[in-house]
LOLUMBA-892184 format. One line per field, with one value per residue (C-alpha): residue number from 1; z, y, x. Coordinates in nm, 2 decimals, always signed. Example, Ala and Ser with C-alpha at 12.3 -4.5 7.8 and 13.67 -1.06 7.14 Angstrom:
REM LOLUMBA-892184
n <- 1 2
w <- +0.78 +0.71
v <- -0.45 -0.11
u <- +1.23 +1.37
***
This chain:
REM LOLUMBA-892184
n <- 1 2 3 4 5 6 7 8 9 10 11 12 13 14 15 16 17 18 19 20 21 22 23 24 25 26 27 28 29 30 31 32 33 34 35 36 37 38 39 40 41 42 43 44 45 46 47 48 49 50 51 52 53 54 55 56 57 58 59 60 61 62 63 64 65 66 67 68 69 70 71 72 73 74 75 76 77 78 79 80 81 82 83 84 85 86 87 88 89 90 91 92 93 94 95 96 97 98 99 100 101 102 103 104 105 106 107 108 109 110 111 112 113 114 115 116 117 118 119 120 121 122 123 124 125 126 127 128 129 130 131 132 133 134 135 136 137 138 139 140 141 142 143 144 145 146 147 148 149 150 151 152 153 154 155 156 157 158 159 160 161 162 163 164 165 166 167 168 169 170 171 172 173 174 175 176 177 178 179 180 181 182 183 184 185 186 187 188 189 190 191 192 193 194 195 196 197 198 199 200 201 202 203 204 205 206 207 208 209 210 211 212 213 214 215 216 217 218 219 220 221 222 223 224 225 226 227 228 229 230 231 232 233 234 235 236 237 238 239 240 241 242 243 244 245 246 247 248 249 250 251 252 253 254 255 256 257 258 259 260 261 262 263 264 265 266 267 268 269 270 271 272 273 274 275 276 277 278 279 280 281 282 283 284 285 286 287 288 289 290 291 292 293 294 295 296 297 298 299 300 301 302 303 304 305 306 307 308 309 310 311 312 313 314 315 316 317 318 319 320 321 322 323 324 325 326 327 328 329 330 331 332 333 334 335 336 337 338 339 340 341 342 343 344 345 346 347 348 349 350 351 352 353 354 355 356 357 358 359 360 361 362 363 364 365 366 367 368 369 370 371 372 373 374 375 376 377 378 379 380 381 382 383 384 385 386 387 388 389 390 391 392 393 394 395 396 397 398 399 400 401 402 403 404 405 406 407 408 409 410 411 412 413 414 415 416 417 418 419 420 421 422 423 424 425 426 427 428 429 430 431 432 433 434 435 436 437 438 439 440 441 442 443 444 445 446 447 448 449 450 451 452 453 454 455 456 457 458 459 460 461 462 463 464 465 466 467 468 469 470 471 472 473 474 475 476 477 478 479 480 481 482 483 484 485 486 487 488 489 490 491 492 493 494 495 496 497 498 499 500 501 502 503
w <- +9.15 +9.28 +9.17 +9.18 +9.01 +8.78 +8.60 +8.24 +7.99 +7.62 +7.30 +7.06 +6.78 +6.86 +6.56 +6.71 +6.52 +6.43 +6.29 +6.09 +5.95 +5.85 +5.67 +5.49 +5.37 +5.26 +5.01 +4.87 +4.52 +4.47 +4.36 +4.65 +4.89 +4.76 +4.81 +5.16 +5.25 +5.12 +5.33 +5.64 +5.57 +5.55 +5.86 +6.09 +6.18 +6.33 +6.00 +5.74 +5.42 +5.22 +5.06 +5.39 +5.63 +5.45 +5.77 +5.84 +5.85 +6.19 +6.34 +6.23 +6.38 +6.71 +6.71 +6.61 +6.88 +7.15 +7.27 +7.21 +7.36 +7.42 +7.11 +6.89 +7.05 +6.99 +6.63 +6.58 +6.75 +6.51 +6.21 +6.33 +6.36 +6.01 +5.88 +6.07 +5.91 +5.56 +5.62 +5.73 +5.41 +5.21 +5.38 +5.32 +4.95 +4.92 +5.10 +4.86 +4.56 +4.71 +4.76 +4.39 +4.27 +4.18 +4.36 +4.27 +3.90 +3.94 +4.11 +3.85 +3.56 +3.73 +3.78 +3.41 +3.30 +3.52 +3.39 +3.02 +2.80 +2.65 +2.90 +3.18 +3.53 +3.71 +3.79 +3.96 +3.62 +3.43 +3.32 +3.55 +3.46 +3.38 +3.09 +2.93 +2.96 +2.64 +2.65 +2.40 +2.18 +2.22 +1.94 +2.07 +2.08 +1.73 +1.59 +1.80 +1.63 +1.29 +1.42 +1.51 +1.15 +1.00 +0.88 +1.10 +1.24 +1.61 +1.62 +1.42 +1.65 +1.96 +1.79 +1.70 +2.06 +2.18 +1.92 +2.05 +2.41 +2.31 +2.14 +2.28 +2.30 +1.94 +1.80 +1.73 +1.83 +2.12 +2.20 +2.39 +2.77 +2.81 +3.09 +2.91 +3.03 +3.05 +2.72 +2.51 +2.30 +2.49 +2.24 +2.19 +1.83 +1.64 +1.59 +1.97 +1.99 +1.73 +1.93 +2.24 +2.04 +1.87 +1.53 +1.28 +1.30 +0.93 +0.91 +1.17 +0.93 +0.69 +0.97 +1.11 +0.76 +0.73 +1.07 +0.95 +0.66 +0.89 +0.99 +1.08 +0.81 +0.97 +1.31 +1.47 +1.28 +1.47 +1.40 +1.21 +0.89 +0.87 +0.95 +0.66 +0.42 +0.47 +0.41 +0.10 -0.05 +0.04 -0.10 -0.42 -0.36 -0.63 -0.62 -0.52 -0.21 -0.11 -0.16 +0.06 +0.33 +0.31 +0.28 +0.39 +0.68 +0.89 +0.63 +0.60 +0.97 +0.94 +0.63 +0.45 +0.11 -0.08 +0.06 -0.06 -0.41 -0.43 -0.32 -0.54 -0.83 -0.88 -0.90 -0.55 -0.68 -0.73 -0.37 -0.26 -0.43 -0.29 +0.06 +0.03 -0.04 +0.25 +0.49 +0.42 +0.58 +0.94 +1.17 +1.48 +1.40 +1.75 +1.70 +1.67 +1.95 +2.25 +2.58 +2.87 +3.05 +2.77 +2.78 +2.87 +3.21 +3.25 +3.53 +3.76 +3.91 +4.29 +4.26 +4.01 +3.95 +3.79 +3.75 +3.91 +3.87 +3.81 +4.10 +4.09 +4.30 +4.42 +4.48 +4.57 +4.37 +4.61 +4.34 +4.39 +4.74 +5.01 +5.29 +5.61 +5.93 +6.26 +6.24 +6.58 +6.57 +6.53 +6.78 +7.05 +6.99 +7.01 +7.32 +7.51 +7.52 +7.80 +7.63 +7.32 +7.48 +7.46 +7.10 +6.99 +7.18 +6.98 +6.66 +6.74 +6.80 +6.47 +6.29 +6.43 +6.35 +5.99 +5.94 +6.08 +5.87 +5.55 +5.62 +5.70 +5.38 +5.18 +5.35 +5.30 +4.93 +4.88 +5.09 +4.89 +4.56 +4.66 +4.73 +4.39 +4.22 +4.40 +4.29 +3.94 +3.85 +3.52 +3.41 +3.47 +3.29 +2.99 +2.96 +2.99 +2.86 +3.18 +3.43 +3.70 +3.87 +4.19 +4.44 +4.73 +4.98 +4.83 +4.91 +5.24 +5.38 +5.27 +5.42 +5.72 +5.64 +5.59 +5.24 +5.28 +5.35 +5.03 +4.84 +4.96 +4.89 +4.53 +4.43 +4.23 +4.29 +3.98 +3.92 +3.64 +3.51 +3.21 +3.07 +3.10 +3.34 +3.54 +3.83 +4.11 +4.08 +3.74 +3.89 +4.07 +3.83 +3.82 +3.67 +3.36 +3.38 +3.14 +3.03 +3.23 +3.33 +3.59 +3.56 +3.35 +3.45 +3.29 +3.17 +2.98 +2.82 +2.71 +2.55 +2.37 +2.23 +2.11 +1.94 +1.76 +1.63 +1.53 +1.32 +1.16 +0.80 +0.79 +0.51 +0.70 +1.07 +1.34 +1.53 +1.91 +1.89 +1.65 +1.90 +2.18 +1.96 +1.89 +2.25 +2.35 +2.07 +2.08 +2.45 +2.62 +2.77 +2.87 +2.82 +2.74 +2.42 +2.64 +2.83 +2.50 +2.40 +2.74 +2.72 +2.36 +2.46 +2.75 +2.49 +2.27 +1.98 +1.76 +1.68 +1.37 +1.16 +1.22 +1.18 +0.83 +0.55 +0.19 +0.04
v <- -4.07 -3.80 -3.47 -3.42 -3.22 -3.36 -3.22 -3.33 -3.23 -3.22 -3.06 -2.89 -2.64 -2.31 -2.08 -1.74 -1.43 -1.37 -1.72 -1.68 -1.35 -1.49 -1.79 -1.57 -1.33 -1.61 -1.74 -1.40 -1.31 -1.00 -0.78 -0.92 -0.83 -0.47 -0.44 -0.58 -0.33 -0.04 -0.15 -0.18 +0.17 +0.31 +0.15 +0.18 +0.53 +0.42 +0.26 +0.45 +0.36 +0.51 +0.77 +0.88 +0.85 +0.84 +0.83 +0.58 +0.21 +0.20 +0.34 +0.04 -0.19 +0.00 -0.02 -0.39 -0.48 -0.25 -0.14 +0.23 +0.32 +0.68 +0.70 +0.59 +0.85 +1.12 +1.01 +1.02 +1.37 +1.51 +1.36 +1.50 +1.85 +1.83 +1.72 +2.00 +2.25 +2.10 +2.10 +2.47 +2.57 +2.37 +2.54 +2.88 +2.80 +2.68 +2.99 +3.21 +3.03 +3.06 +3.43 +3.47 +3.34 +3.61 +3.46 +3.75 +3.70 +3.33 +3.36 +3.63 +3.40 +3.11 +3.33 +3.43 +3.06 +2.97 +3.25 +3.23 +3.09 +2.75 +2.65 +2.41 +2.54 +2.43 +2.15 +1.94 +1.92 +1.79 +1.42 +1.17 +1.13 +0.76 +0.86 +1.04 +0.75 +0.55 +0.18 -0.10 -0.13 -0.46 -0.64 -0.55 -0.18 -0.20 -0.36 -0.12 +0.17 +0.03 -0.02 +0.35 +0.44 +0.21 +0.29 +0.03 +0.10 +0.11 -0.25 -0.37 -0.18 -0.35 -0.68 -0.60 -0.50 -0.84 -1.01 -0.82 -0.91 -1.28 -1.28 -1.52 -1.48 -1.59 -1.34 -1.60 -1.56 -1.80 -1.89 -2.21 -2.27 -2.03 -2.12 -2.24 -2.33 -2.70 -2.84 -2.58 -2.64 -2.59 -2.33 -1.98 -1.88 -1.56 -1.55 -1.54 -1.26 -1.08 -1.12 -0.99 -0.68 -0.62 -0.71 -0.93 -1.28 -1.30 -1.00 -1.14 -1.35 -1.05 -0.82 -1.08 -1.13 -0.75 -0.76 -1.06 -0.85 -0.58 -0.56 -0.81 -1.02 -1.32 -1.17 -1.27 -1.60 -1.89 -2.14 -2.18 -2.30 -2.00 -1.77 -1.92 -1.92 -1.55 -1.47 -1.69 -1.53 -1.18 -1.23 -1.41 -1.76 -2.01 -2.29 -2.56 -2.37 -2.30 -2.66 -2.78 -2.54 -2.65 -3.03 -3.13 -2.91 -3.22 -3.37 -3.03 -3.03 -3.39 -3.30 -3.58 -3.43 -3.76 -3.82 -3.47 -3.53 -3.87 -3.73 -3.42 -3.61 -3.36 -3.41 -3.39 -3.12 -2.89 -2.97 -2.87 -2.53 -2.47 -2.55 -2.30 -2.03 -2.15 -2.13 -1.76 -1.70 -1.61 -1.88 -1.65 -1.30 -1.17 -1.25 -0.88 -0.76 -0.93 -0.83 -0.69 -1.03 -1.20 -0.97 -1.10 -0.97 -0.86 -1.06 -0.89 -1.15 -1.18 -1.29 -1.27 -1.54 -1.41 -1.54 -1.33 -1.43 -1.79 -1.81 -1.82 -1.53 -1.50 -1.14 -1.03 -0.77 -0.51 -0.25 -0.14 -0.30 -0.04 -0.09 -0.03 +0.15 +0.26 +0.63 +0.71 +1.08 +1.05 +0.76 +0.97 +1.25 +1.02 +0.84 +1.17 +1.13 +0.88 +0.78 +0.67 +0.46 +0.13 +0.20 +0.30 +0.00 -0.24 -0.07 -0.08 -0.46 -0.51 -0.30 -0.50 -0.83 -0.71 -0.59 -0.91 -1.13 -0.94 -0.98 -1.35 -1.39 -1.23 -1.45 -1.76 -1.71 -1.64 -1.94 -2.17 -2.02 -2.07 -2.44 -2.48 -2.32 -2.57 -2.87 -2.75 -2.60 -2.79 -2.63 -2.28 -2.36 -2.56 -2.53 -2.71 -3.04 -3.07 -3.01 -3.28 -3.45 -3.28 -3.28 -3.05 -3.29 -3.26 -2.88 -2.92 -3.16 -2.94 -2.61 -2.77 -2.67 -2.85 -2.94 -2.72 -2.42 -2.49 -2.51 -2.17 -2.02 -2.14 -2.07 -1.74 -1.65 -1.59 -1.60 -1.44 -1.66 -1.66 -1.93 -1.72 -1.62 -1.92 -1.98 -2.14 -2.43 -2.50 -2.67 -2.94 -3.22 -3.60 -3.82 -4.05 -4.35 -4.37 -4.68 -4.73 -4.36 -4.13 -4.04 -3.74 -3.47 -3.49 -3.13 -3.22 -3.50 -3.26 -3.04 -3.34 -3.44 -3.08 -3.07 -3.40 -3.28 -2.94 -3.12 -3.39 -3.40 -3.21 -3.42 -3.74 -3.65 -3.90 -4.11 -4.12 -4.47 -4.35 -4.07 -4.33 -4.53 -4.21 -4.12 -4.46 -4.49 -4.14 -4.03 -4.37 -4.26 -4.53 -4.39 -4.53 -4.42 -4.29 -4.07 -3.93 -3.85 -3.69 -3.47 -3.38 -3.26 -3.06 -2.89 -2.81 -3.02 -3.21 -3.58 -3.69 -3.73 -3.36 -3.23 -3.37 -3.10 -3.19 -2.87
u <- -1.20 -0.97 -0.84 -0.46 -0.19 +0.07 +0.37 +0.42 +0.69 +0.59 +0.70 +0.46 +0.48 +0.31 +0.24 +0.32 +0.21 +0.57 +0.61 +0.29 +0.40 +0.75 +0.59 +0.34 +0.61 +0.83 +0.57 +0.49 +0.62 +0.82 +0.52 +0.31 +0.59 +0.61 +0.23 +0.26 +0.53 +0.33 +0.03 +0.24 +0.39 +0.04 -0.08 +0.22 +0.34 +0.67 +0.78 +0.98 +1.15 +1.44 +1.21 +1.06 +1.35 +1.69 +1.89 +2.17 +2.11 +2.27 +1.96 +1.76 +2.01 +1.99 +1.61 +1.62 +1.87 +1.73 +2.08 +2.05 +2.39 +2.50 +2.72 +2.43 +2.20 +2.46 +2.49 +2.11 +2.09 +2.36 +2.18 +1.85 +2.01 +2.14 +1.80 +1.63 +1.87 +1.81 +1.44 +1.45 +1.64 +1.39 +1.09 +1.24 +1.29 +0.93 +0.80 +0.99 +0.85 +0.50 +0.54 +0.65 +0.31 +0.06 -0.24 -0.48 -0.40 -0.45 -0.79 -0.90 -0.81 -1.00 -1.31 -1.31 -1.28 -1.58 -1.80 -1.70 -1.98 -1.92 -1.65 -1.64 -1.73 -1.41 -1.17 -1.45 -1.63 -1.33 -1.35 -1.17 -0.80 -0.84 -1.07 -0.78 -0.54 -0.47 -0.55 -0.53 -0.83 -1.02 -1.19 -1.54 -1.44 -1.30 -1.62 -1.84 -1.66 -1.76 -2.11 -2.13 -2.03 -2.29 -2.64 -2.81 -3.15 -3.21 -3.33 -3.03 -2.80 -2.95 -2.91 -2.54 -2.47 -2.60 -2.38 -2.07 -2.16 -2.14 -1.80 -1.54 -1.16 -1.12 -1.37 -1.64 -2.01 -2.04 -2.41 -2.34 -2.35 -2.65 -2.89 -3.21 -3.56 -3.63 -3.73 -3.55 -3.24 -2.92 -2.78 -2.91 -2.99 -2.95 -3.33 -3.37 -3.12 -3.32 -3.64 -3.47 -3.35 -3.69 -3.56 -3.74 -3.58 -3.57 -3.34 -3.09 -2.88 -2.84 -2.73 -2.49 -2.34 -2.28 -2.10 -1.89 -1.76 -1.63 -1.27 -1.13 -1.31 -1.48 -1.54 -1.88 -1.88 -2.04 -1.76 -1.43 -1.60 -1.82 -1.52 -1.31 -1.61 -1.68 -1.31 -1.29 -1.60 -1.47 -1.12 -1.24 -1.12 -1.21 -1.48 -1.23 -1.12 -1.48 -1.57 -1.28 -1.39 -1.75 -1.70 -1.35 -1.25 -1.19 -0.96 -0.79 -0.71 -0.57 -0.36 -0.55 -0.51 -0.54 -0.89 -0.99 -0.85 -1.03 -1.37 -1.36 -1.20 -0.92 -0.54 -0.38 -0.15 -0.46 -0.56 -0.21 -0.24 -0.59 -0.47 -0.19 -0.45 -0.68 -0.38 -0.35 -0.69 -0.72 -0.86 -0.87 -1.01 -0.92 -0.55 -0.44 -0.68 -0.53 -0.70 -0.51 -0.53 -0.35 -0.05 +0.29 +0.40 +0.75 +0.92 +1.17 +1.41 +1.45 +1.81 +2.10 +2.36 +2.67 +3.02 +3.29 +3.66 +3.57 +3.32 +2.94 +2.80 +2.44 +2.31 +1.96 +1.77 +1.65 +1.56 +1.20 +1.18 +1.18 +1.43 +1.24 +1.36 +1.22 +1.13 +1.29 +1.23 +0.85 +0.84 +1.01 +0.77 +0.47 +0.60 +0.59 +0.21 +0.13 -0.20 -0.01 +0.26 +0.07 -0.03 +0.32 +0.47 +0.26 +0.34 +0.71 +0.70 +0.51 +0.77 +1.06 +0.89 +0.83 +1.19 +1.33 +1.09 +1.18 +1.55 +1.51 +1.32 +1.60 +1.87 +1.67 +1.62 +1.99 +2.09 +1.86 +1.98 +2.34 +2.26 +2.10 +2.40 +2.63 +2.42 +2.35 +2.69 +2.71 +2.38 +2.51 +2.84 +2.71 +2.33 +2.00 +2.13 +2.34 +2.06 +2.07 +1.78 +1.70 +1.41 +1.31 +1.45 +1.80 +1.80 +1.61 +1.87 +2.16 +2.03 +1.87 +1.51 +1.18 +1.07 +0.76 +0.99 +1.19 +0.87 +0.76 +1.10 +1.11 +0.75 +0.70 +1.06 +1.27 +1.65 +1.84 +2.13 +2.36 +2.13 +1.82 +1.55 +1.40 +1.16 +1.35 +1.10 +1.25 +1.56 +1.35 +1.26 +1.24 +1.50 +1.52 +1.76 +2.05 +2.23 +2.56 +2.56 +2.41 +2.04 +1.94 +1.69 +1.34 +1.37 +1.69 +1.50 +1.23 +1.49 +1.64 +1.30 +1.24 +1.58 +1.52 +1.18 +1.33 +1.59 +1.36 +1.25 +0.92 +0.79 +0.86 +0.83 +0.94 +0.70 +0.71 +0.87 +1.13 +1.22 +1.25 +1.50 +1.70 +1.72 +1.84 +2.10 +2.24 +2.19 +2.16 +1.83 +1.58 +1.23 +0.89 +0.70 +0.41 +0.65 +0.78 +0.42 +0.35 +0.66 +0.58 +0.23 +0.38 +0.60 +0.30 +0.42 +0.17 +0.18 +0.38 +0.06 -0.02 +0.34 +0.37 +0.41 +0.35 +0.49
***
C-alpha cells in the first residue's frame, strides 16, 4: 500500500448552469417562454426589452461580445443624449398636464362623495375589479339562479346545493366514488343527501324531480335513462317512445331495432319513427354550458412556412416575444457603486446567458423546421396523402444533433403551413409498407381510412376487413385488420355495426 499521484485523461459531460438553462428554454412552449422572459425581466435589473429600452440592437451585440469599442461607445452616448432630450420634453409635457388639474376641486368632490349618505366611503370599499369582469356561466351557476327564484324551503335549498355540488361534466348527479364507511354501500343515495341537509328523505325524490324539470331539462338526473325519461315526459312523447327508453336503451345504443320491434310486437317502421323522436332529446344536459377548462385554446405558431418565388421559406414568429437587451445606461450607473459590482457582474452574466440561450433556441427551431421542409416537400406541395415516414433520428443525423434535442425542439412547437397548423411532432410517424412502392406514412394511412369511411354507404358501412381490402387494392397498402381498427379508434370513428343508419 502506497500513496502516489497519477495523471489520467478522461472525457465526461458536465451540465453547466448555462447548458441547463439552454436545455430548459429549448423545451418550453411559446407561452412558457414568454412567462419565463417576464420573470427574468422582473428579477434582473440589467435586462431590458423593446418596451423598456428601445435603443439600437447593436448595443446588445456589443454587450454580448464584450468588445465595447470607442465607436460603439460614442454611438451609445449620442443615443443616450437624444433619449435624455426626449425624456426631458416628455417630463415637461407631463408636468404641464399635472398643473392643469384642479386638485382642490378634485379633493372637494372626493370629500363630498365620502360624506354623502347612502354612498360608498371611497375607492378602498369598491368591489375588486375581478368581480366586475364578465365570465361564462357554468351549468351549476345557471341551475343555482333558478334555485334562487324557486319557492324551496331552507331544507330543500340545502339539499339542492348538495345536488349541485355533485354534478359531473355532463350535468348528471354523480354519487359514485364517495369514501364510505366499511360495510356501507359504495354509492351515496339522495336519501343520505337529504339527511345531511336536514330534509325528510321521503321528500328528496320530489325535490330532485323539480330540479330535473328546470332548464336544461334533464339536468341533475342520475343516469342517461332518467335524463331521457324526464325529457320524454316533459315534451309529451308517446307511450312507445317511453317504453323504448325504459326497457330497450341498450338495444337503442346498438341500433338493434329489429329486437325492439319483436319484443314490443310492433312494426319496425314504428320503431324507426319512435327512435327519430328519441334522438331529438339531449343526452348531455351540460352541452351548452362548457366550463373554462373545456374551451379551445387559440394556438400561436412558433414558425411560418411560406412559398416565396418557388422556394419554401421558414420564418420565426417573434410577435409577442420580447427581444432582450442589456440596459447599459442603468448598468453603468450601478457599477459606480463598489458594493454593487459583484451583484451587477453576476446579473450581467445571467443576462448574457439568457439572451444567447433564447437566440440559440430560435436558430435551432428554424434549423429543424427547414430540415423537415426539405424531407417533407411533397406534403407541403400536395397534402397529407403525401406525408412520408420519418423518425427523430432522420432529422438528428441531418442537423447533427441528438435525438433527445430534436424531441425537445418539436414538442409543443407549432408551425403554420399552407396545409394548416401542425405541431412539429406531427411530421414524425411510423411507416406502412406498400406493394412494389416506397413505404407510406401512418398518418397518411389514417387519412385514407377516414376518407373511405366518409364515402361509404351509411346504410351498409364497411367492416374493418373490407377497409383492409380496399386499401390493398386501391392504394397498394399492406395493413392488418387490427391496425385498421386501432387507427379507426384513434380517429374517433365507431365500428361498422354502430355506424349503420336505417333511415
